C-alpha positions in Angstrom: -0.1 8.2 38.1 0.7 6.9 35.0 -2.4 6.9 32.4 -1.2 3.4 30.6 -3.6 5.3 27.5 -1.6 8.5 27.2 1.7 6.3 27.0 0.6 4.3 24.7 0.6 7.8 22.8 3.4 8.8 23.0 4.9 5.4 22.3 3.8 4.7 19.0 5.6 6.6 16.2 4.7 8.2 12.8 6.0 5.3 10.9 3.5 3.2 12.5 0.8 5.4 10.3 3.1 4.4 7.7 3.3 1.0 7.4 -0.8 0.3 8.6 -1.2 2.5 5.2 0.7 1.1 3.7 -0.9 -2.4 4.3 -4.2 -1.1 3.1 -3.5 0.3 0.2 -1.3 -2.9 -0.2 -5.2 -4.2 0.4 -6.5 -2.7 -2.5 -4.8 -4.0 -5.0 -6.4 -7.7 -6.1 -9.7 -5.2 -6.6 -7.3 -2.6 -8.9 -5.8 -5.5 -11.0 -9.7 -6.9 -11.2 -10.7 -4.1 -12.7 -7.6 -3.3 -15.0 -8.0 -6.8 -16.5 -11.6 -6.3 -17.2 -11.4 -3.3 -18.8 -8.0 -4.4 -21.0 -10.3 -7.4 -21.8 -12.7 -5.2 -24.2 -9.9 -4.1 -26.0 -9.8 -7.8 -28.1 -10.8 -8.4 -31.6 -12.8 -11.0 -32.8 -13.4 -12.9 -35.8 -16.4 -12.6 -37.5 -17.7 -15.8 -36.5 -18.0 -15.3 -32.6 -20.3 -12.3 -32.7 -22.9 -14.2 -30.8 -20.5 -15.1 -27.9 -19.1 -11.7 -27.9 -22.1 -9.5 -27.2 -22.3 -11.8 -24.0 -18.4 -11.5 -23.6 -18.8 -7.9 -23.4 -21.8 -8.1 -20.8 -20.3 -10.4 -18.6 -17.2 -8.4 -18.5 -18.9 -5.1 -17.7 -20.6 -7.1 -15.2 -17.2 -7.9 -13.6 -16.3 -4.2 -13.7 -18.8 -2.8 -12.5 -18.9 -5.8 -9.6 -14.8 -4.7 -9.3 -15.6 -1.0 -8.7 -18.3 -1.3 -6.3 -15.7 -4.5 -4.3 -13.2 -1.2 -4.5 -15.6 1.4 -3.2 -16.1 -1.4 -0.1 -12.7 -1.5 0.9 -12.0 2.1 0.3 -14.9 2.8 2.5 -13.8 0.0 5.0 -10.3 2.0 4.9 -11.5 4.7 5.6 -13.2 3.9 8.6 -10.7 2.1 10.2 -8.3 4.6 9.6 -10.9 6.9 11.3 -10.9 4.7 13.7 -7.0 4.7 14.8 -6.8 8.1 14.7 -9.7 8.2 17.3 -8.6 5.3 19.4 -4.5 6.4 19.3 -5.7 9.6 20.3 -7.8 9.4 23.5 -6.1 9.9 27.0 -9.5 7.1 28.6 -7.9 4.0 29.0 -9.6 0.9 27.4 -10.2 -1.4 30.3 -10.8 1.2 33.6 
């Protein structure tokens, strides 16, 4: 008898993996944009009257950079776990529901 999982593996084309990685990479764009926007905010040159507010603003920008970077790292780790799961799922030859 034919094994349904084996036929599933044979019917998956390499383009499936390309599309899934492209979609996952696209999901990382908001956090990359947030990190870059926060870094760009540091380059603003303020007037002398706003030195105290600048210090508070700089602290909040650094907090935003750290927060965005941590979210980016978590997203990358999450996508790596999904990628490993996909690889194990598609390479297994046992059916999901015996």
